[in-house]
C-alpha positions in Angstrom: -37.9 6.0 -14.2 -37.0 2.3 -14.5 -33.2 1.7 -14.2 -31.3 -1.5 -14.8 -27.8 -1.5 -13.3 -25.6 -4.5 -14.1 -23.7 -5.5 -11.0 -22.4 -8.9 -11.9 -18.8 -8.2 -10.7 -20.2 -8.3 -7.1 -20.2 -12.1 -7.5 -16.4 -12.1 -7.4 -15.0 -13.6 -4.2 -12.1 -11.2 -3.9 -13.2 -7.7 -4.8 -10.9 -4.9 -5.9 -11.3 -1.6 -7.7 -14.1 -1.9 -10.2 -16.3 -4.3 -8.0 -15.9 -1.9 -5.1 -16.9 1.0 -7.3 -20.0 -0.9 -8.5 -21.0 -1.9 -5.0 -20.7 1.7 -3.7 -22.5 3.2 -6.7 -25.4 0.7 -6.4 -25.8 1.3 -2.7 -25.7 5.1 -3.2 -28.3 5.0 -6.0 -30.6 2.7 -3.9 -30.3 5.1 -1.0 -31.1 8.2 -3.2 -34.2 6.5 -4.8 -35.7 4.7 -1.8 -38.4 7.4 -1.3 -39.0 8.2 -4.9 -41.0 6.6 -7.8 -37.8 5.5 -9.5 -37.3 1.7 -9.8 -33.8 0.1 -9.8 -33.2 -3.4 -10.9 -29.8 -4.9 -10.1 -28.9 -7.3 -12.9 -26.4 -10.0 -12.0 -26.7 -13.4 -13.7 -23.9 -14.9 -11.5 -25.0 -13.4 -8.2 -26.7 -15.9 -5.9 -27.4 -13.7 -2.9 -28.9 -10.3 -2.1 -26.0 -7.8 -1.7 -28.4 -5.0 -0.4 -31.1 -6.6 1.8 -31.7 -3.2 3.5 -33.3 -1.8 0.4 -36.8 -3.3 -0.1 -37.7 -1.2 -3.1 -35.1 -2.7 -5.5 -35.4 -5.7 -7.7 -32.9 -8.4 -8.4 -32.6 -10.0 -11.8 -30.5 -13.1 -12.3 -31.8 -14.5 -15.6 -31.7 -13.3 -19.2 -29.6 -14.3 -22.1 -26.1 -15.7 -21.2 -23.3 -13.2 -21.5 -21.8 -14.8 -24.5 -25.1 -14.5 -26.4 -25.5 -10.9 -25.4 -22.0 -10.1 -26.6 -22.9 -11.5 -30.0 -26.1 -9.6 -30.2 -24.3 -6.3 -29.4 -21.5 -6.9 -31.9 -23.8 -7.8 -34.8 -27.2 -6.2 -34.0 -26.4 -3.5 -31.4 -28.7 -5.2 -28.9 -28.1 -7.2 -25.8 -31.1 -8.7 -24.1 -31.8 -6.1 -21.4 -35.5 -6.2 -20.1 -37.6 -4.3 -22.6 -39.3 -2.0 -20.1 -36.1 -0.4 -18.9 -35.7 3.3 -19.4 -32.0 3.3 -18.5 -29.5 0.5 -18.7 -26.2 1.3 -17.0 -23.3 -1.0 -17.7 -20.5 0.1 -15.2 -17.7 -2.0 -16.5 -16.1 -3.0 -19.8 -18.2 -5.6 -21.7 -19.7 -5.9 -25.2 -23.3 -5.7 -24.0 -26.0 -3.2 -25.0 -29.8 -2.8 -24.5 -32.3 -4.9 -26.5 -35.0 -2.3 -26.9 -34.4 0.9 -28.8 -36.3 2.9 -26.2 -33.8 2.0 -23.5 -31.1 4.5 -23.0 -27.6 3.1 -22.6 -25.2 4.5 -20.1 -21.7 3.0 -19.7 -18.8 3.7 -17.4 -15.3 3.7 -18.9 -12.7 3.9 -16.1 -9.5 4.2 -18.1 -7.8 3.5 -21.4 -4.5 2.4 -19.9 -4.2 -0.4 -22.4 -4.0 2.1 -25.3 -1.2 4.0 -23.6 0.7 0.9 -22.8 -0.3 -1.9 -25.2 2.5 -4.1 -24.0 1.0 -4.4 -20.5 -2.0 -6.4 -21.6 -2.1 -10.1 -20.6 -2.2 -11.1 -24.2 -2.8 -9.7 -27.7 -6.3 -11.2 -27.7 -7.1 -9.4 -24.5 -5.7 -6.1 -25.8 -7.9 -6.4 -29.0 -10.9 -7.2 -26.9 -10.3 -4.2 -24.7 -10.1 -1.9 -27.7 -13.3 -3.4 -29.2 -15.3 -3.1 -26.1 -14.2 0.4 -25.4 -14.9 1.5 -28.9 -18.4 -0.1 -28.9 -19.2 1.6 -25.6 -18.0 5.0 -26.7 -19.8 4.7 -30.0 -23.1 3.1 -29.0 -23.7 4.6 -25.6 -26.2 7.4 -25.2 -23.9 8.7 -22.5 -20.5 7.7 -21.2 -19.6 8.3 -17.5 -15.9 8.3 -16.5 -14.1 9.0 -13.2 -11.5 11.6 -14.2 -10.9 14.4 -16.7 -7.8 12.5 -17.8 -9.9 9.5 -19.0 -12.4 11.8 -20.6 -9.6 13.4 -22.6 -8.4 9.9 -23.6 -11.8 8.8 -24.8 -12.2 11.9 -27.0 -8.7 11.4 -28.4 -9.1 7.7 -29.1 -12.6 7.5 -30.4 -13.6 11.0 -31.4 -16.6 10.9 -29.0 -18.5 14.1 -28.6 -17.4 15.6 -25.3 -21.0 16.5 -24.6 -21.8 12.7 -24.4 -19.1 12.2 -21.7 -19.5 13.3 -18.1 -16.8 13.1 -15.4 -18.3 12.0 -12.0 -15.6 11.5 -9.4 -16.1 8.4 -7.2 -16.6 8.7 -3.4 -14.7 7.0 -0.7 -16.3 4.1 1.1 -13.6 3.6 3.6 -13.6 5.4 7.0 -10.8 6.2 9.4 -10.3 3.3 12.0 -12.9 3.2 14.8 -11.8 2.1 18.3 -14.9 0.1 18.8 -14.5 -2.0 15.6 -12.8 -5.1 17.1 -13.3 -7.1 13.9 -11.2 -4.6 11.9 -8.5 -4.6 14.5 -8.4 -8.4 14.5 -8.2 -8.5 10.7 -5.3 -5.9 10.7 -3.3 -7.7 13.5 -3.6 -10.9 11.5 -1.3 -9.4 8.9 1.5 -9.4 11.5 3.1 -6.2 10.3 6.1 -4.5 11.9 5.7 -1.2 13.8 7.0 0.8 10.8 6.1 0.1 7.2 5.6 1.9 3.9 2.4 0.8 2.1 1.8 0.2 -1.6 -1.7 -0.8 -2.7 -2.5 -2.2 -6.1 -2.6 -5.4 -8.3 0.8 -6.7 -9.4 0.6 -5.7 -13.1 2.9 -3.6 -15.3 1.1 -0.3 -15.1 1.5 -0.2 -11.3 5.2 0.2 -11.9 6.3 -2.1 -9.1 9.8 -2.7 -10.6 10.6 1.0 -10.2 9.5 1.0 -6.6 11.5 -2.1 -5.8 14.6 -0.7 -7.4 14.2 2.6 -5.5 13.6 0.7 -2.2 16.7 -1.5 -2.9 18.8 1.7 -2.8 17.6 2.4 0.7 17.1 -0.9 2.5 16.1 0.8 5.8 16.7 -1.6 8.7 13.7 -0.5 10.7 11.1 -0.1 8.0 9.5 -2.6 5.7 7.8 -2.1 2.3 4.3 -3.7 2.5 2.8 -4.6 -0.9 -1.0 -5.0 -0.6 -2.5 -6.5 -3.8 -3.1 -9.8 -5.7 -0.8 -11.0 -8.4 -2.2 -10.0 -11.8 -0.9 -10.4 -15.3 2.8 -10.3 -15.9 3.4 -10.2 -12.2 6.5 -12.4 -12.7 8.6 -9.3 -13.6 8.2 -7.9 -10.1 8.5 -11.3 -8.4 11.8 -12.0 -10.2 13.1 -8.6 -9.2 12.5 -9.4 -5.5 14.9 -12.3 -6.0 17.4 -10.5 -8.1 17.6 -7.5 -5.7 17.5 -9.9 -2.6 14.7 -7.8 -1.1 12.8 -10.6 0.7 14.0 -9.4 4.1 12.8 -5.8 3.4 9.6 -6.3 1.4 6.4 -7.9 2.6 4.0 -9.2 -0.1 0.6 -9.2 1.7 -1.5 -10.5 -1.2 -5.2 -9.8 -1.0 -6.1 -7.9 2.2 -9.7 -8.1 3.5 -11.6 -4.9 3.2 -12.2 -4.6 7.0 -8.4 -4.5 7.6 -7.8 -1.6 5.1 -8.5 1.4 7.4 -5.9 0.2 10.0 -3.5 -0.7 7.2 -3.6 2.8 5.9 -3.7 4.5 9.2 -0.7 2.7 10.6 1.5 3.1 7.6 4.3 5.7 7.5 2.9 6.8 4.2 1.4 5.4 1.0 3.5 5.1 -2.1 1.9 4.7 -5.6 4.4 4.9 -8.5 1.7 3.9 -11.1 2.3 4.7 -14.8 -1.4 5.3 -15.3 -4.6 5.3 -13.2 -8.2 5.9 -14.1 -8.6 7.7 -10.8 -6.2 6.3 -8.2 -8.7 5.4 -5.4 -5.9 4.3 -2.9 -4.7 7.9 -2.9 -8.0 9.2 -1.5 -8.6 6.2 0.7 -5.2 6.8 2.3 -5.9 10.4 2.9 -9.3 9.6 4.4 -7.4 7.4 7.0 -4.7 9.9 7.8 -2.0 8.4 5.7 0.4 10.7 3.8 0.8 10.1 0.1 3.8 9.9 -2.3 2.6 9.2 -5.8 3.1 9.6 -9.6 2.2 12.8 -11.4 0.6 11.0 -14.4 -2.9 10.6 -15.8 -5.6 11.2 -13.3 -3.5 11.1 -10.1 -3.1 14.9 -9.9 -6.9 15.1 -9.9 -7.2 12.7 -7.0 -4.3 14.1 -5.0 -4.8 17.8 -5.5 -2.2 19.7 -3.5 -2.3 17.1 -0.7 0.4 14.6 -2.0 4.0 14.7 -3.1 3.9 14.0 -6.9 6.8 12.6 -8.9 7.6 11.4 -12.4 7.2 7.6 -12.5 10.3 7.0 -14.5 13.2 8.2 -12.3 14.4 5.5 -9.9 16.9 7.8 -8.2 14.3 10.5 -7.6 12.0 8.0 -6.0 14.8 6.7 -3.8 15.6 10.2 -2.6 11.9 11.0 -2.0 11.3 7.8 -0.1 14.2 8.6 2.1 13.0 12.2 2.7 9.5 11.0 3.6 10.9 8.4 6.0 13.1 11.0 7.7 10.9 14.1 7.8 8.0 13.7 10.2 6.9 17.3 9.7 6.5 16.7 6.0 4.4 13.6 6.7 2.3 15.6 9.2 1.8 18.4 6.6 0.6 16.0 3.9 -1.6 14.2 6.4 -3.4 17.4 7.3 -3.9 18.4 3.7 -5.0 14.8 2.8 -7.9 14.9 5.3 -9.2 18.1 3.6 -8.7 16.7 0.1 -10.6 13.5 0.8 -13.7 15.4 1.8 -14.1 16.5 -1.8 -15.1 12.9 -2.9 -18.6 11.7 -1.9 -20.7 8.8 -3.1 -23.8 10.6 -2.2 -22.8 13.4 -4.6 -21.7 10.8 -7.3 -25.1 9.2 -7.1 -26.9 12.5 -7.4 -24.9 13.4 -10.5 -25.5 10.0 -12.0 -29.3 10.2 -11.5 -29.2 13.7 -13.1 -27.6 12.1 -16.2 -30.3 9.4 -16.3 -33.1 11.9 -16.1 -31.5 14.2 -18.8 -31.4 11.3 -21.2 -35.2 10.8 -20.8 
């Protein structure tokens, strides 16, 4: 079986959710196929280094038709320049690109349809329309669609009428590990953040669906003297709403915007937090929830979209619309150490359910079934 996996997002300097997903999937697939006859080509026109030098059996492909040309081929001819001898072409992100050869089976990954639930949160009308077009093309033209939650699968069926038998839910694994005492580089990266002894952690890009304004308003009702709210994440589209609210509520002494945090610092960032708070309106999966649990960090999060699937019975789930309820819950989590201990214990168990080895095994099964 000849597999082409497009990994171009790995070229990004600052990786977040989707690039981390692609990196973990590629590494797991390479590990599962290293002693088999399967061939994996990693296709990345913008990547100028080898992200997986430990796997000698893979191929790297950096050439091909430029992305803009492939997009036109897909839109008008349902083709996109993938090498002709590929049995499987897997596109694990949103883009209007399809295989060139009719014998190549197309697999795509659709993480979420948040933009269809909240059209006003898109950066611009043009981006919103492009997201709809790409998602509709992937749902219609793919031989099989992979997604990371039952909630997103339900959304795809409702939005595009896709046959449920052409969609499979494969939960992602968790790359992160609990902090290790011998990892001095991780400690150094964490200490460079200069965090106070007690802080509550929120992880996510500053964009509307992350619902930061609700969290800031709830935090403003508490303003605990000995605890800070640490916001880990880059500023995305329409971040100005949250930034303006920091000024309006005069929260600069109580809230710490960390920006992008290096991956090596994340285990300590989770492990040393009082708890993780995630008030998102919509998530394709909600990976920070499981990452926090893996590192022994209790979780308080929304009860919407896929988050109940990620959290199971191991987190405190709330409606993402009630500021007063969040303020009360934040206060209880801060004051009740026994509650945090209970959620921490449940979280360790819940996190064990998500494995990249299992995700890779299921993905290979889908590939083989298509052939």
